[in-house]
N, C-alpha and C positions, 0 to 999 in steps of 0.2 A: 504494500500500500504506500508506504513512505517513499519508496524509490520513485514512484510516479509523480509524487508531489513533494519534492524536497522543500524544506523550510529555508527562506532567505534570511540567514542569521547575520545581523549587523556585527562588524568587527569592532570590539571595544578596546583591545590592546594588541599591539604587534611590536614586540621588542627583540632586539638582537641579544642572545644569551651569552655568546662567547666574547672574551675580552681581547682575543688576538687570533693569529693564525689566518690562513687564507680561505677558510670556509665560513659560511654564514649559517649559524644555528639560531632558530627563532622560537619564541614563545608567543602563541597567539591565543586570544580569548574571544570567543563569539558569544553573543547575547541571545539566549533562548527564552527570555522571560515572557515574550508575547506568543509563545508556541505551547503546544501540549506535550512537548518532548520531555521524556523522563529518561534518565540513564543511571547506571551503576558504575562504580569504579571498576575498570577492567574491560568495559565495553569499547567498541570502536566507533569513531565518527567517520562517515563517508562524505567526501566533498566532491562536487562536480566542477572541475577546473575548466579553463578556456585556453585554447592555443594562443601563442604569442602573435600579435598583429603583424610583426615584421615577417614572420614565416608565411602567414596567410597572404600578405601582399606580394611576396616574392613568388609564391605559387601562382597567384593571379597573373603576374608578369610572364612567367615561364609558360603558362598555359594560354597566354594571350586572351584573357577573358575579363570582361567587366564584372567585378565581384558583386556589384549591387543589382545585377540581373536577378529577377525573381524566377524560380523554376520549381517544378514538382517532380518527385521520383515516385513512380508506381511500383509496387511490389509485383513482380511477374510470377512469383511462386504461388501457384493456386492453393497449395496446402496452407500457406501462411494466413493467420487470422489478422495480420497487420496489413492495412492497405498501403502504408508508406513505411520505409525503413526508419524515418525520423519525421518530426512534425513538418508537414508541407501544406501549402506552398511556403517557400522561404527563399532567402538570397544565397548565392554561392558563398558570400562572406560569412553569413551566419552558420551555414552548414560546415564550412571549413574551420570556423572558430569554435563552435560549441558542440557539434555532433560527430565529427569525424576524427579518427586518430591519424594525424599526419606526421607524427614524430617517431613512431616505432618503425624499425626496419620492416618493410612489407613482406608478407608470406609469399611462398612460391606461386600459389594460384593467382595472385595479383600480377606477378611478373609475366606469367603465362598469358593472361588476358591482355596485358599491355603490349606484348611483343608485336602484335599485328599493326600497331600504330607507329612503329619505327620505320622510317623510309630507307634507312641504310641497312642493307641485307645483313651486314656483319653484326650490327647492334641487335637486329631482330633475332639472329641466330644465337647470340650471346644470352639474351633474355630467355629464349626457349630452352637453351641448354641448362641454365641455372634452375629452371623449373622442372627439369626432367628427373628421372630416378637414376640416371647414370651416375656412377661414383664420381666421375670427373666433374659433372655438373653440380652435384651436391657439394663437393669440395669448394667449387668456385662460388657457389651461393654463400657457403659458410664464411669464406674469407672476404668476398667482395661486398656482401650485404650485411651479414650478422656481425662479424668481428670488426668490420670497418664502421659499423653503426650508421649505415647509409639509410636515411629516411626517404620518403617519396620525392622531396624537393632535391636532395642530393643526387638521386638516380636520374631525375629529369635534367639536372644541370650537367651530369657527367655523360649522358647519352643524348647529344644535341639533336639527333634526328628523331627523337621520340616525342610525338605530339598527340597524346590521347585527348579525345573530347572530354571536357570537364564533367559532363553528365555521367559518362561511363566510369570515370575515375571515382566520382562520388558514390557510385553504386558498389564499386569494388573495395573501397577502403573500409576497415572495421570501425565500429562505433567507438567514440571516445568514452572510456570507462571511468566510473567513480574511483577515487583513491581512498584507501582506508588508513586511518591513524589511530593509535592507541590513545584513549582519552587520558589526559594528564591531570585530572581533577577528581574530587569526590563530590557527589551530588548532596551529601550530608552537609558539606561546607559551602559548596557553590551550586545550589539548586538551579540558579538562573544563568549559569554560564558553563561553557565547555572549553577546556583548555587543550591546546595542541602543541606538541614539541616536535620540531622537524628540522632536518638539515637540507639546505638548498642544494639540489643536484646540478652540477655543472662540470663538464669535462671536455678535453680535447680528443677528437677521434683520430684514427690513423690517416684520415685524409685532411688533417689539420683544420677541421671545422670545429666550432664550439657547439656542443650539444647541451641543451638545458632540460632538466626535468620539468615537465609540463606543470604539474600541480604545485611543486614547491616554489617555482619562480613566480607563478601566478599568486600564490599565497603571500610571498615576500612583498609583493607590490600592493597588497590589500591593507592600506593604512586606514586607521579609524575614520578620519575625515578627509575626503578627497575633493578639493575645491567646493567645500560646502555640502557635498553629497556624502551620505553614509555608505561606506563600502560594505557589501554583503557577500556572504558565502552560501551558496545553495548546498544544504547538507541534510543528512538524516543519521540516526543512530542504529548501529547493528549490535545486537546482543552477543556476548561472548561467553565462553566457558571459564574465562580467567577471573576467578572470584576469590575474595578473602574467605577464610574458614568461617563456618557458622558460629563456632565457639570463639569468643573474643580472646579467651585465655590460651588458645592454640598459638604456638610460636610460628612466625613466618620468616623464611629465608628468601630474600629477593636478590636476584642477580641480573643486573641490567646496565651494561656498558653503553656509552654514547647516548643516542636518543632512546635507547632501551629503558632509560630511567622513566619514561613517560607514565606508564600505568602505575609505577611505584610511587610517583608523586601523589596520585589519587589514593593509593593504599595507605601511605603515611599520613596524609591529611585525615583520612577516615579513622585511623587508629588514634590520632591525636584527639579527634572529636570524641571518640568513645571514652578515652581517658578523662576528658573534661566532663563527660556525663557521669563520671564516678565508676565506670565499669573496670573490671580487672582485666587488663590487656596483657597478653603474653609477650614474650621477647619478639622484638621487631628488628631484624638484622638485614642490613643492606650491603651488597657488594656492587660497587660502581667502578667504572673505568673510563678514562679518557686519555688523550695524547699527552697534554702538558697541564700541570696544575695551574699555571698562570694564564693559560689560554682558553681552554675549552672545558673547564670543570663546571658543568651546568648546575644551576640551582645551589651553588656552594653555600651561600649565606643561609638559605632556608634549611638545607640539610644539617649544617652545623648547629643551627638554632634548635632543630628537632632533637639533635643529639644532646644538647645542653638541657633541654626540657625533659629528657629521659624517655621521649617517645621512640626515638631510634636508640635501641640498646647497644647497637654496634654499627659504626660507619666505617667500612673498609674500602679504601679507594686505591685503584691501581693506575699509575700514570705511566703509560706504555713507553713514552719516549723521553722521560726525564733523566734517564741513566743509560749507560752504554748497552746493557742487556734489556731486552723488552720485558716488561712486567704486565701481565694480563690478569683479569679476574680469577681465572682458574689457578694461578699461582698463589693468590691470597687464600683461596679455598683450601689448598693443600696445607698452607701454614696453620690454618685453624681447624685441622681435621678432627681433633679430639672433641672440641666444642660442637662442631657440626654433627658428628656421630651421635653425641648425647642428645642434641635437639631432635634429630631424625628418629633415632632408635628408641629413646626413652620418653621423649616429650611429644611425640606425635606431630612434629613440625610439618608445615606445608612448604614446598619448594616452588619458586617461580623463576622462570628464565625468560628474558625478553631482550630483543635486539635485532640488529640488521645484518648480522653475519652468521650465515649457516654454519661455518666452521667454529664460531664461538660456541654456539649451542652444543655442537658435537664435542668440543674440547671440554666444556663444563660437564657434560654427561659422562665422558670418560674419566674425568677427575672424581666424580661421585662413585663410579665403579671402583676406582682405586681405593678411595676412602672406606667404602663399605667392605671391600675385600680384605683390606688390611686390618681395620678395627673390629670387623665382625668375624674375623678369622674364617673367611669363605674363599672358595675358588672364584676365579673370574666369572665363570658361568653362573654360579650362585648369586654373585653380586649383581650381574646383569638382570637376573631374574628378580632380585630384591627391588631394584629400581623400577623395573617394568610393573611390578605389583603396586608400587607407590603411584605410578601413572594410572593404572586401572582404578585405583581407589580415589583418584582425583587429588592426590597429595603431591604430584609433581606435574606442574603445568608449564607449557611453553607458548609464547606468543612471538614467533620468529618470522622475519621477512628477509628477502635478500635483495 
């Protein structure tokens, strides 16, 4: 239901979190007070971004089309219950800005369909080959499109004889998808606002182009008041399985390097609120990691305050690049193995892992296997089984993206 009617949430706060370094990490708060939106800490917020105007304009130039022309696409698929692939009639500008994914490398079926519009036989052959199932073609697609991160604009620029009609291109491109972020607040403390913590994605490709993440760059530019207008973010909430334990006295072990801290800010706010209500709250342990203490230690002041107030019983921070050898969250876990084993084995603790690195989640899991195996005097297989059982019982949860 919500997906069809996202709420246009005004942006109340948008601030840069990091004190230095070449990345831009941001804390954004959107106002949901005039909506019926409810959320729990651990849920995700979905936002519908828009593509950057400069890319849309360049596409218009390369395709030689007036972007403000109104058009309508009809769904030719008889089976489909949708008359149009996106709201029509609309302009090419609106379609390319709000409805179509123009920044991800196109799939092979798109290349196959586009091939017919290349007037140079060599370029036509090249596109067909990449779309084929021949090993050589697959390898070429992998290197020329995927690893080079060539989007549709880059492909049109690099194959000058390729001139597809804009209608067909709009039909072929996939829909622009909503992006999900772990909510960085607790509804007990912030019932009327939803907090987002994200890093702006920007990188140089092998073809020396600068590629930017659609949603994070769009969010970065959402300042609370833009020329007297309120900036809004179309959003909805998606429920998740990432939940604090029912019993307040159950200890929690939170592991979230980088922007993986997001859901834990919500968890910590909630445990602080429960403590204020006079509830008996169990140990609240955080393992956080960043590159440099002086640069990208997110929410440092807040976290240190929570530790002072006794809400965070332990604040363990790994600064990966502040010394010659890299130090990550899993190294800190190893250093505290006795305490962790007691929390898990005796005190029924819940473990939470969150972050943007698939290998981080894997390394953390392997570290837990080692701790359980060593301190529980088990074989590796038994330790793996022990952790798997925690997962089944909902005592080991992950919220990991890549």
